[in-house]
N, C-alpha and C positions, 0 to 999 in steps of 0.2 A: 265541258265537264258537268257531271251531275252533282251539284253542290246544294248545301242548305241555304235557306232564304237569307240567313244572317251573314253568310260569307260573301265578301265583296271582291276578294282577290288577295294579292300579296303586296306587302309594303316593306321597304328597306329599313332595317334598324339603324343604318348609318346616315343616309341622306334623306330618308322619308319619301322617296319616289315610289309611286304605285306602279305595279306591273301585273301582267296576267299570270294565270296559274300554271303556265308551262315553264316558267323561268326557274333555274336552279340558284342563281345569284342575281343581284341587282344589275341590270344591263347598263346602268349609268355609272356606278362606282364600284361594283363587285362586292358590295356588302351582303350580309346575311339577311335573308327574307323571312318574314313571318306573316301569318294570316291577318287580314284586315276585316273587321266585322262591323255590321250594324248591331251594336250590343243591345240585346233585348233586356228589359227589366224582368227579373225572374224571382220567384219564390220556390222553395223546395217542392211545393205542390205542383208547380208547372213542369217539373221534370218527369220523363217517362218512368213508370213504376217497373224498373228493371235494374239489373246490375251490370257492372262493367262500363266501358267507355260510351256505349250507346245511351246510357242514362243522361249523358251531357250533350246530346245531339244539338240542342240550341246554341251551344258554344263551340261547335266543331265544324270542319269544312264539308264533310260528306254525310248524307243520310246513312243511318246504320245499315239499312237494307242494300246500300250500294257500296259498302265497305268490305274489303277483303279481310276476313277475320278468322282467327283460330280459337276464339274465346279468350283472348288476352284481357288483362285487367282484373278488376275485382280482387286484387291481392290484399292479404290481411295486414292490418295495422296491429302489431304485436306489442303490448306493453312490456317494458323491461324495468321493473321497479328497483332492482338492485343497482342498475346503472344510474337511474335517477338519483338514488341516495348518494352514490359516489360523486356524481357531478354537482350535487347540491341544487337540484332543480325540482320543480313540482312533479314532472312526469317526463318519461322518455318512451317513445314508440319507435319501432322499426317498421318501416313500410317495406314489406318483403317481396321485392320484384322477382326473386328467384322462383316464385310460384307461377310465372307466366309459361305459356306452352313450350317454348324452347329454353326456358329457365333463365331468361334475362329480360331486363327492361327494354332491350332492343325490339322486342316483339311489338310493343305499343308503337314504336317509331316506324318500323318497317310495314306494319299494317297500313298506315296511311300513305307512306311514300310509295308502296307497291300499288295501292289503290289509285293514286294519282297517275302513276306510270301506265297502269292498265287502261285507264280512261283516255290516255293520250295515244293508245294503240301500240304500246311497247311490245316488242317481240322478245326482248331480253332485258332484265334489270341487272345492273352491275354496280358493285361497290368495292372499295378498299375496306379492309377491316383487320383488327387485331384478332378476330375470331368469332365473337358472339354475333356481330352484325352480319357476317357472311352466312352464318347458320340460320339466323332469322330471315335473311333475304331469300335464301333457298326455300325455306318452309313456306313463306307467304307467296313467293312466285309460283310454287307448285300448287298452292291453293287457288291462285288466280289462273292457272293453266298457261303460264308463260315460262320462258327459260330464264335462268339466272347464271351469274358468274361472280365469284368472289376472288379478290386478290389479297392474299394473306402472306405474312412473313413466315419464314421457315420455323421460327420458334412458336408459331400459333399452336395451341394445344391440339393433340391428336383427336380429342373428342369433337372439337369444332370441325376439323377437317373431315372426319368420318361422317358427321351428320350432314354436312353440306352435300356429300355424295349420296347419303341415304335419302335425302329429300329430292334427289335428281338434279342437283345443281352442278354446274361446271366450276372448276376452281383452278387458279394458278398460284402455286406456292413459290414465293420469291425468296431467293437466298438473301439473308440479312434480317434487318429489323423493319419496323412498320413503315418508316419513310421510304425504304426500298420498294415495298409493296405499293405505296402511293405513286411512286415514279412509274412503275410498270403499268399501273391502272391508268394514269394520265396518258401514257404513250399509246396504249392499246385503244382507249376510248377515242383519242384524236384520229385514229385511223379506222374506226369501226364503221360498219355499214349502217344505213338507216334502220331504225327499229331498236337500236341499243339506247336505253335510257338510264343515265346514272342516278343512283339513289344513295350517294356517298355521304359521309358525315358532313353536317352543315346544311343538308337539304332542308328546304322549308317545311316539308310535310313530316320529316322526322321530328322537327321541333314541335309541330302541331300535335303529333302523337304523344310527345312527352308531357304535354299540358294536362293530359288526363290523370297523371300522378298527382298534380296539384288539386284537381277537382275531387278526386277520390279521397285525398287526405282531409280536405275541409269537410267533405260529406261524412267521413268516418268520425269526425269530431263534432258532429251535429251542426255543421256549417259554422264552425268557429275556426278561424285560421290558427295554426300553431304560432308560437312566438319565434321559433327558429327552425330551420331545416338545414341539415348538413348532408351534402351530396358528394360522393367520390367522383372526381372529375377527370375526364380525358379531353374530349374535343370541346366541351362547354355547351353543347347544344341542349342538353337536358337542363342546365342552369337557366338558359334562355326560356325553355318551355315551362319550367317551374315558375319563374317570375311572371311571365305573361299569363300563365294559367291562373295563378293566385290573383293577379290584377284583374283578369276578366271576371273571376268570381265576385270580386269586390265591386267592380263597376256595374255588374248586373244586379247587385243587391243581395246576392246569396250570402256574402260575408260582409263584415264591417271593418276588416283590417287585412293586411298582408304580412307575411313573416319576413324576418331577416333570413337571407340565404347565404350559406357559406360553402365555398369550394374547398374540398379536402383532397390533397394530392400527395403522392410520394415526393420526398424532398429532392430526389434526383431528376424529377421530371415535372416540376411544379411551375410550369409556364404561366398558368392562369393565377394560381395562388400568389406567386411572387409578384406578379404585375399588380394584383389587387392591393397587396400590402404596400407597394411602392407608389400607388396612386397613378400608375401608368394607364394610358388609353389603349395600348395594344400589348399583348404578351410578346416577349422575345423568344424566338425559337431556341430550344434546348439543343446544344451541339452534340452531346454524348449522353442521351438518356439511358439509365440503367437501373431498373427496378424489377423486383420479383413479381410485381403486380402487372402482368401482361396487358390486361384491358386498359390500363391507365398509362402505359408507356407511349405517350403521344408527344413527339417533340415540337410539333407546330399545329396547335389546335385549330380546327377548321372554323369554329365559331368563337374564337378567342376574344376578339374585340367586342362582339355582341354580348358575350358572357360577362365581360367586365362591366359593361353598361348595366346589365341586369343586376349584378351584385351591388353596384353603387346605388341603383334606384331602390333596391330592397333594404339598404342600410346594413348589408352584410359585409363579408370580407373573404379572404382566402386563408388557408392554413396548410402548412407543409409539414409532413411527419416522416419519420424514418421507417424503412422496411421492418426493422426490429419491432418498433411500436405497432406497426400495422399487423404483423403476425400475432403479436400478443393480443391485440384487439380482436382479431378474428377468432382466436381460441377462446378468449373470454366471452365473446359474443355467443359462441356455440353453447357455452355453459349457462349464460344468463337469458338467452332468448332463442330466436330461430337460427337454423344453421347458417353460419356466416363464413364466407371465404375471405381471401386476402382483399378482394375489391371492397366488400362490405366492411372488412376490418379497418379500411382506410377511414370510413365515417366514424367508427368508434374511437380510433386513435385521434382523429381530428377533433372530435367532441371533447375528448379528454384534454387536449392541448388548449382548446378554446376556453374550457372551464378554468384552467390554470391561469389564463390571461384575464379572467373576469368578464368574458363575453356574455355570460348568462346571468340572469337574476334568479333568485330562489323561487319565484312564482312562475318561471317559464315552463311552457310545454315545448319540448324539443323532439323533432322527428328526424330520424336517421334513415337514409335511403340505402337499402341493400340491393344493389343493381343486378347481382348474379347469384345463382344458387351456390351455396357452400360446397355442394357435392361436385360442382364443376371444377373446383380448385382444391380438391382433396389432397392431391400429391404435395402441394405446397405446405399444407398444414401438417401432413404426416412427416415430411422432412423436417419441419420446424420442431415438432415434438421429439423426433428421433435425435435431433441435435442437442436436446435437453436431457437425453437419456431415458425418455419415456417410450 
């Protein structure tokens, strides 16, 4: 692989074993892998004078000119003063990941995982997905000139299904919910020919891609880490990326602190949040998940144990909120800040619940991650408003 000088390979978050860059999971224990680096000492002046993830090349696995990219990143940090007043904190910002090329944070993650797969000689990159990951996978595979296939549940939004095909990707729509799509994915990959490379949730380079959210957030705050970050959580891989990203920035000398990180989830599918609050080392699979927030309806998080470790190290926690509060948060978010769908509304509802619990100080700078463009989830918001007679 063509990697940066600082990147040494992958290391297991569970047992600490080092492995090469072609592994998807730890060959020793099956744990989640993350990048291992010779951490350079940096100042902001040492970073390339550019925008987007390429600015943080010294902290990333691949040189920017070797990365499959569609111009992801450089998303805005939007101040939301009305919400800051409501929560009783110094300031609130929304990191609006809906501004990415396919309108979700998954673009950052699939950029690097497709890059890694292409460098391995992949003929086809494949993933299970609730929808947005399959769309991003198809887009980045098309950019790399390789084939793609997504395995999605039948309830996956039509927009995602359509755009997978528009990008030239293959798709298998599996009757049922997300765990049914995962089963179909596992069965087909097990029988696949050489040249198929999985880039499914929990993939190490998806986590590496998520780290750029942390780098940009600190950069946007003049290299001062926020006090708290609230992230709507499905598989937990972005939580791992955020924590490792903020820690890498601090270890390199770019920042002098790291934030508390909170996992916000719908209460019917709160595997990570519930485990965090109970002090468990692994999340228990949800037997019957049922939430209107499709991207977060993940019964068995692929990076769950690693996410819990990251939450614990950051000093954060989990928070579970109702679909009703999530929809209210989404609508209020659209009125106070950038367009927010149900997924982003989970962060707003979560922040409100955390504030009621006393999780924030009045001097805190709080960042909420909006992982998906509100326009991707417009039908949910419209139905919610119609139910209120609006």
